C-alpha positions in Angstrom: -49.8 -31.3 -42.1 -48.3 -34.1 -43.9 -44.6 -34.5 -43.3 -41.5 -36.7 -43.8 -40.2 -37.9 -40.4 -36.4 -37.9 -39.7 -35.9 -39.7 -36.5 -33.1 -39.9 -33.8 -31.9 -36.5 -34.2 -30.0 -35.2 -31.1 -31.8 -32.7 -28.9 -28.8 -30.3 -29.3 -29.2 -30.2 -32.9 -33.0 -29.8 -32.8 -32.8 -26.8 -30.3 -30.0 -25.2 -32.7 -32.4 -25.5 -35.5 -35.1 -24.2 -33.6 -33.0 -20.9 -32.6 -31.7 -20.8 -36.2 -28.2 -21.5 -35.2 -27.6 -24.3 -37.6 -29.3 -24.7 -41.1 -28.1 -27.7 -42.4 -28.1 -31.4 -41.0 -26.2 -34.3 -42.5 -28.0 -37.6 -42.3 -26.2 -40.8 -42.2 -28.4 -43.4 -41.0 -30.3 -45.9 -43.2 -33.9 -45.2 -42.4 -33.2 -41.3 -42.5 -31.2 -41.4 -45.7 -34.1 -43.3 -47.5 -36.8 -40.7 -46.2 -34.2 -38.0 -47.3 -33.8 -39.3 -50.7 -37.5 -38.8 -51.6 -37.7 -35.3 -50.1 -37.8 -32.6 -52.6 -37.1 -28.7 -52.0 -40.1 -27.2 -50.2 -41.1 -30.2 -48.5 -42.2 -30.2 -44.9 -40.0 -32.4 -42.5 -40.5 -33.4 -38.9 -37.4 -33.9 -36.8 -37.7 -35.7 -33.5 -35.1 -37.2 -30.9 -37.4 -40.3 -30.7 -35.5 -43.5 -32.2 -37.3 -45.0 -35.2 -38.5 -47.9 -33.2 -39.9 -45.6 -30.6 -42.2 -43.5 -33.2 -45.7 -43.5 -31.8 -48.6 -41.1 -31.6 -47.7 -38.2 -29.4 -44.2 -37.8 -30.1 -42.8 -34.4 -30.4 -40.5 -32.5 -32.4 -39.8 -29.4 -34.8 -41.4 -28.7 -38.2 -39.1 -27.6 -40.8 -39.2 -26.6 -44.5 -36.6 -28.2 -46.9 -34.7 -25.4 -48.7 -32.0 -27.3 -50.2 -30.9 -30.8 -50.8 -27.2 -32.7 -51.6 -26.7 -36.1 -51.6 -23.2 -37.7 -51.8 -21.7 -41.2 -52.0 -18.5 -42.4 -50.5 -16.6 -45.5 -51.4 -13.8 -46.8 -48.9 -11.6 -49.7 -49.8 -9.3 -51.5 -47.2 -6.6 -53.9 -48.5 -4.1 -56.2 -47.1 -2.3 -59.1 -48.6 -5.0 -61.6 -47.7 -8.0 -59.6 -48.4 -9.9 -56.5 -49.9 -12.7 -54.7 -48.1 -14.9 -52.2 -49.7 -17.5 -50.2 -47.9 -20.0 -47.5 -49.1 -21.9 -44.9 -47.6 -24.5 -42.2 -48.8 -24.9 -38.8 -46.8 -27.6 -36.5 -47.6 -27.5 -33.0 -46.4 -30.8 -30.9 -45.8 -30.8 -27.1 -45.5 -33.9 -26.4 -43.4 -35.8 -23.5 -42.2 -37.8 -24.1 -39.1 -41.4 -23.4 -39.1 -42.7 -24.6 -35.7 -43.1 -27.3 -33.0 -45.5 -30.0 -33.6 -46.8 -33.6 -32.5 -47.2 -36.6 -34.4 -50.9 -37.8 -35.1 -50.5 -40.5 -37.4 -47.8 -42.6 -39.4 -48.7 -43.1 -42.8 -45.6 -45.2 -44.0 -43.0 -46.7 -42.2 -40.1 -49.0 -43.1 -36.5 -49.7 -42.9 -36.0 -48.8 -46.8 -39.2 -46.7 -47.2 -39.8 -43.3 -46.5 -41.4 -42.4 -43.1 -44.4 -40.1 -43.3 -46.8 -39.1 -40.8 -49.7 -36.5 -40.1 -48.2 -33.8 -37.8 -50.2 -31.3 -35.8 -48.6 -27.8 -35.0 -48.4 -26.9 -31.2 -49.2 -23.4 -30.3 -48.0 -22.3 -26.8 -49.7 -19.4 -25.2 -48.8 -17.7 -21.8 -51.7 -16.4 -19.7 -51.2 -13.3 -17.7 
């Protein structure tokens, strides 16, 4: 299945999403925000602890469906007698519903200001007795 890929998510957050302990993630990094801005409600996302520059075939993560999306921009101004400094930050919050565990098969698009998308294969675990 084709999914948007969110990278650098902490293992604790991924485990909490899988257990349904948390339902909303807040994204602040540039590559994840640019991907999240293109995501629509109902889209499939793949969350992995792997860093963006280490993303390759075989990476494991959690597959989730986006149930809600909210974006906000913050602007902060720091001023002194000699200079004025302004910084802006965009934050995207995604409300997620976990669907399973997956493995990255192919990366379709990948760039610092582009959305990161890929082909994900759902992994099923069976216990033999």
